[in-house]
Every structure is written in C-alpha cells, then in structure tokens.
DRENLOMAR-967229 format. One line per field, with one value per residue: x, y, z of N, C-alpha, C in turn; residue in one letter; chain; residue number from 1. Coordinates in Angstrom, 1 decimal, m for minus. Atoms other than C-alpha are relative to their C-alpha. Layout:
N
n.X	c(X/...)
n.Y	c(Y/...)
n.Z	c(Z/...)
ca.X	c(X/...)
ca.Y	c(Y/...)
ca.Z	c(Z/...)
c.X	c(X/...)
c.Y	c(Y/...)
c.Z	c(Z/...)
aa	c(A/...)
ch	c(A/...)
i	c(NUM/...)
This chain:
84
n.X	c(0.8/m0.8/m0.6/1.0/0.0/m1.2/0.0/0.8/m0.9/m1.0/0.4/0.9/m0.7/m0.5/1.2/0.4/m0.9/0.3/1.2/m0.3/m0.9/0.7/1.0/m0.7/m0.4/1.2/0.5/m1.0/0.2/1.3/m0.4/m0.9/0.8/0.6/m1.1/m0.8/m1.3/m0.4/0.9/0.5/m0.1/m1.3/0.2/1.2/m0.4/m0.6/0.8/0.9/m0.8/m0.2/1.3/0.4/m0.5/0.9/1.4/0.3/0.5/m1.1/m0.7/0.8/m0.1/m1.3/0.0/0.8/m0.8/m1.0/0.6/0.3/m1.3/m0.4/0.9/m0.3/m1.3/0.2/0.6/m0.9/m0.9/m1.5/m0.8/0.0/1.3/0.5/0.0/m1.2)
n.Y	c(m1.2/m1.2/m0.1/m0.6/m1.4/m0.6/0.0/m1.1/m1.2/0.2/m0.7/0.8/0.9/1.1/0.8/0.7/1.1/1.0/0.7/0.8/1.2/0.9/0.6/0.9/1.2/0.8/0.5/1.1/1.1/0.6/0.7/1.1/1.0/0.8/0.7/0.9/m0.5/m0.9/0.0/m1.3/m0.6/m0.7/m1.3/m0.6/m0.5/m1.3/m1.0/m0.5/m0.8/m1.3/m0.7/m0.3/m1.3/m1.0/0.4/0.8/1.3/0.9/0.4/1.0/1.2/0.5/0.6/1.2/1.0/0.4/0.8/1.3/0.8/0.5/1.1/1.1/0.4/0.7/1.3/0.8/0.7/m0.1/1.1/m0.1/0.3/1.2/1.2/0.8)
n.Z	c(0.0/0.0/1.3/0.9/m0.3/0.5/1.4/0.5/0.1/1.1/1.2/0.9/1.0/m0.8/m0.3/1.2/0.2/m1.0/0.4/1.2/m0.3/m0.7/0.8/0.9/m0.7/m0.3/1.2/0.4/m0.9/0.4/1.2/m0.5/m0.6/1.1/0.8/m0.8/0.0/m1.1/m1.1/m0.1/m1.3/m0.1/0.4/m0.6/m1.3/0.1/0.6/m1.1/m0.9/0.6/0.0/m1.4/m0.4/0.5/m0.1/m1.2/0.4/0.4/m1.3/m0.6/0.8/m0.3/m1.4/0.1/0.6/m0.9/m1.0/0.6/0.2/m1.3/m0.3/0.8/m0.4/m1.2/0.2/0.7/m0.9/0.2/m0.6/m1.5/m0.6/0.6/m0.9/0.3)
ca.X	c(0.0/2.8/4.4/1.2/1.3/4.9/4.2/1.8/4.8/6.8/6.9/4.4/6.9/8.4/4.9/4.1/7.3/6.5/3.0/4.2/7.0/4.7/2.0/4.4/5.7/2.2/1.0/4.2/3.5/m0.1/1.3/3.9/1.1/m0.4/2.9/5.0/8.2/8.2/6.7/4.4/4.6/8.3/7.0/3.6/5.1/7.6/5.1/2.6/5.4/6.2/2.5/2.0/4.1/1.4/m1.8/m3.2/m5.1/m1.8/m0.2/m3.2/m3.1/0.6/0.0/m2.7/m0.4/2.3/m0.1/m1.3/2.3/3.1/0.1/1.0/4.6/3.5/1.5/4.4/6.3/10.0/12.8/12.5/8.7/8.3/7.4/10.5)
ca.Y	c(0.0/2.4/1.6/2.7/6.0/6.6/5.7/8.6/11.0/9.5/11.3/10.1/8.6/6.4/5.2/4.4/2.4/0.5/m0.3/m1.4/m3.6/m5.2/m5.8/m7.3/m9.7/m10.8/m11.2/m13.2/m15.3/m16.0/m17.0/m19.2/m21.0/m22.0/m23.0/m25.9/m23.9/m21.6/m21.9/m18.9/m18.3/m17.3/m14.2/m13.6/m13.3/m10.6/m8.9/m8.7/m7.4/m4.6/m3.8/m3.9/m0.8/1.1/m0.8/m2.1/m4.9/m6.3/m6.2/m8.0/m10.6/m11.1/m11.6/m14.1/m16.0/m16.0/m17.4/m20.1/m21.1/m21.4/m23.6/m25.8/m26.0/m27.2/m30.0/m31.3/m34.1/m33.6/m35.9/m34.6/m35.1/m38.3/m41.5/m43.7)
ca.Z	c(0.0/0.8/m2.5/m4.3/m2.4/m3.2/m6.8/m7.2/m6.7/m9.6/m12.9/m15.5/m17.9/m15.1/m14.1/m17.7/m18.1/m14.9/m16.1/m19.5/m18.2/m15.7/m18.2/m20.7/m18.1/m17.0/m20.6/m21.4/m18.4/m19.5/m22.9/m21.1/m19.3/m22.7/m24.3/m23.1/m23.7/m20.8/m17.3/m17.1/m13.4/m13.9/m15.6/m13.9/m10.4/m11.3/m13.4/m10.5/m8.3/m10.7/m11.2/m7.4/m7.1/m9.0/m8.4/m5.1/m6.9/m8.3/m4.8/m3.4/m6.1/m5.5/m1.7/m2.5/m4.8/m2.2/0.4/m2.0/m2.8/0.8/1.4/m1.5/m0.4/3.0/1.5/m0.7/0.9/1.4/2.5/6.0/6.5/4.4/6.2/6.4)
c.X	c(0.9/0.7/m0.9/0.0/1.2/0.0/m0.7/0.9/1.0/m0.5/m0.8/0.7/0.6/m1.2/m0.4/1.0/m0.2/m1.2/0.2/0.8/m0.8/m1.1/0.6/0.4/m1.2/m0.6/0.9/m0.2/m1.3/0.3/0.8/m0.8/m0.7/1.0/0.9/1.5/0.5/m1.0/m0.5/0.1/1.4/m0.1/m1.2/0.4/0.8/m0.8/m1.0/0.8/0.3/m1.3/m0.5/0.6/m0.9/m1.4/m0.2/m0.6/1.1/0.7/m0.8/0.0/1.3/0.0/m0.8/0.8/1.1/m0.6/m0.3/1.2/0.5/m0.8/0.3/1.3/m0.1/m0.6/0.9/0.9/1.4/0.7/m0.1/m1.4/m0.6/0.1/1.1/m0.4)
c.Y	c(1.2/0.2/0.8/1.5/0.7/0.1/1.2/1.2/m0.2/0.8/m1.0/m1.0/m1.2/m0.9/m0.7/m1.1/m1.2/m0.8/m0.8/m1.2/m1.1/m0.8/m1.0/m1.3/m0.9/m0.6/m1.1/m1.2/m0.8/m0.8/m1.3/m1.1/m0.9/m0.7/m0.8/0.5/0.7/m0.1/1.5/0.7/0.7/1.5/0.7/0.6/1.3/1.1/0.6/0.9/1.4/0.8/0.4/1.3/1.2/m0.3/m0.9/m1.4/m1.0/m0.4/m1.0/m1.3/m0.7/m0.6/m1.3/m1.2/m0.5/m0.9/m1.4/m0.9/m0.5/m1.2/m1.2/m0.6/m0.8/m1.4/m1.0/m0.8/0.2/m1.2/0.0/m0.5/m1.2/m1.1/m0.9/m1.5)
c.Z	c(0.0/m1.3/m1.0/0.3/m0.5/m1.5/m0.6/m0.1/m1.1/m1.2/m0.9/m0.9/0.8/0.3/m1.2/m0.4/0.9/m0.4/m1.2/0.2/0.8/m0.8/m1.0/0.7/0.3/m1.3/m0.5/0.9/m0.3/m1.3/0.3/0.6/m1.1/m0.8/0.8/0.1/1.2/1.2/0.3/1.3/0.2/m0.4/0.7/1.4/0.0/m0.6/1.0/1.0/m0.5/0.0/1.4/0.5/m0.4/0.4/1.3/m0.4/m0.4/1.3/0.8/m0.6/0.2/1.4/0.0/m0.6/0.9/1.1/m0.5/m0.2/1.3/0.5/m0.8/0.4/1.3/m0.2/m0.8/0.9/m0.3/0.6/1.5/0.6/m0.7/1.0/m0.4/m0.2)
aa	c(X/X/X/X/X/X/X/X/X/X/X/X/X/X/X/X/X/X/X/X/X/X/X/X/X/X/X/X/X/X/X/X/X/X/X/X/X/X/X/X/X/X/X/X/X/X/X/X/X/X/X/X/X/X/X/X/X/X/X/X/X/X/X/X/X/X/X/X/X/X/X/X/X/X/X/X/X/X/X/X/X/X/X/X)
ch	c(A/A/A/A/A/A/A/A/A/A/A/A/A/A/A/A/A/A/A/A/A/A/A/A/A/A/A/A/A/A/A/A/A/A/A/A/A/A/A/A/A/A/A/A/A/A/A/A/A/A/A/A/A/A/A/A/A/A/A/A/A/A/A/A/A/A/A/A/A/A/A/A/A/A/A/A/A/A/A/A/A/A/A/A)
i	c(1/2/3/4/5/6/7/8/9/10/11/12/13/14/15/16/17/18/19/20/21/22/23/24/25/26/27/28/29/30/31/32/33/34/35/36/37/38/39/40/41/42/43/44/45/46/47/48/49/50/51/52/53/54/55/56/57/58/59/60/61/62/63/64/65/66/67/68/69/70/71/72/73/74/75/76/77/78/79/80/81/82/83/84)
C-alpha cells in the first residue's frame, strides 16, 4: 500500500514504463502458461510485483499467490517429513 502512495509521486513517464513492463511480463506469463516452452509463473510473479508498485489490486493478487504457494509447499512431501 505504501508503494502505491509513493508511486503517485513518480513522474508520469516512469509510471508508464513500470505499467508497460509489468503488463508485458504478465502477458508473457499467460502465454507461457499456454505454451510448453516456458513456465508462465516465472513471468507472472515478477510482473505482478512490478505492477504492485502502481496498483493495489496487483499487490493484493501477489499476496494471494504467495499465500497459496506457501500452502501448496507445506503439502508437498519432502525428504524430512516423508514417512520412512
């Protein structure tokens, strides 16, 4: 939220570059989800992080994705918590 407030003070050209860069990464990630060549989440997460500096909705979506990733990680068996 503080990043969004700070972002309002940036010059318009910098804000435009940030929005374009974040959008390109997210769109590239969506394309990557559809194509077997590139894992899309490798581009979507950084794209949301960049867009999150300008838009609260993107920061919220990124926080939700982090929470879901942590929940999934906890469910995946590892060498330490596997039954021997």
